[in-house]
Every structure is written in structure tokens, then in C-alpha cells.
C-alpha distance (Angstrom), angle and dihedral (degrees) to the residues before:
residue distance angle dihedral
M1 . . .
R2 3.75 . .
V3 3.81 118.3 .
R4 3.79 130.3 -171.9
V5 3.79 118.4 -131.3
P6 3.82 132.3 178.4
D7 3.82 111.8 -73.8
N8 3.81 92.7 -114.4
C9 3.83 92.3 53.8
L10 3.81 112.8 110.7
G11 3.80 95.9 -162.7
L12 3.79 147.7 -63.3
D13 3.79 132.1 -83.0
A14 3.79 115.1 -144.5
A15 3.78 135.3 -169.8
G16 3.77 116.5 -74.1
G17 3.80 93.0 34.8
R18 3.80 95.4 -72.5
R19 3.80 114.4 152.3
Y20 3.79 125.3 -163.3
D21 3.80 117.7 -161.8
A22 3.80 119.4 -144.4
R23 3.80 124.0 -131.7
H24 3.79 118.1 -167.2
G25 3.81 92.0 -22.7
I26 3.82 94.9 -49.1
V27 3.81 127.6 109.9
D28 3.81 124.7 -173.5
V29 3.81 105.2 -144.4
D30 3.80 130.0 -170.7
P31 3.84 107.0 -110.0
I32 3.81 90.0 -122.6
D33 3.83 89.8 67.9
V34 3.82 97.8 45.9
P35 3.85 97.2 87.7
A36 3.81 92.5 52.2
I37 3.81 91.8 47.0
S38 3.82 90.6 49.2
R39 3.83 90.3 51.5
S40 3.81 93.4 48.1
Y41 3.79 120.0 103.5
A42 3.81 91.8 -106.7
G43 3.81 90.4 50.0
Q44 3.81 93.1 48.9
I45 3.81 95.1 51.1
G46 3.80 92.6 47.1
L47 3.80 101.8 -106.7
I48 3.80 90.4 121.2
V49 3.80 116.4 47.3
Q50 3.79 127.6 -176.1
S51 3.75 114.1 -129.5
V52 3.75 132.8 -170.6
S53 3.75 123.5 -145.4
F54 3.75 128.4 -164.6
A55 3.75 123.4 -145.5
S56 3.74 135.9 160.0
A57 3.76 117.5 -118.4
P58 2.93 123.9 -81.2
G59 3.77 95.7 27.8
R60 3.77 132.9 178.6
T61 3.79 130.0 -110.5
C62 3.78 135.2 -158.1
A63 3.79 130.7 -144.6
C64 3.84 87.7 -116.6
G65 3.83 89.5 63.9
F66 3.80 98.7 -103.5
S67 3.83 116.4 142.6
A68 3.78 112.0 -148.5
F69 3.78 138.1 -174.4
A70 3.80 119.3 -90.4
W71 3.82 93.2 -107.4
Q72 3.81 95.6 54.1
E73 3.80 115.6 96.7
K74 3.81 101.2 177.2
C75 3.82 127.5 50.3
P76 3.82 111.1 -112.2
R77 3.82 90.3 -151.4
C78 3.78 103.6 50.8
G79 3.82 105.8 3.9
R80 3.82 97.0 -120.3
K81 3.79 123.3 139.0
L82 3.83 112.1 -93.2
K83 3.81 124.7 -124.5
E84 3.79 120.0 -133.6
E85 3.81 114.5 -117.4
A86 3.77 117.2 -122.9
């Protein structure tokens, strides 16, 4: 699950010692940790927001963390060439 965090947030700490690093205000979180994050203080006041993204399979990814559609060849964020997901 992808969650949006404030831009100055470096990441999230989850139960069991799991740590999720943020990139450009986005954190990819294991679905098992989403309920606890939603119940946290930051989740309740709206600092952390769940988001859903749509992509066709297989998609393409960029080194900057952007997930793109399969037909895109260049990252719209940084302009780098995208890698095809396996």
C-alpha cells in the first residue's frame, strides 16, 4: 500500500522493527502495517493519507521511485529512462 506523508518526513517506523523510508513524500508500506498506521495519531489527524495507484502490468519503474504505466518510456518526474518491471 502506498501512503502519502509530509514532504519533510524521512519515513515510518512500524511494529516489529520494520522501517519504511520515504521518497518524495511517498512510502510503500506492507499491507499488514496499514491499520496500525491509520490508527496512529498522525494517521488520525490526516498527516498520513492512504493512496491508491493504478498501473498496468507489467509496469515500469524509475530510480527516483516513480511507478509508471507500461507504455511510458521516460519518467515524467525526472526525465530518466524507465526500467521494465519483471
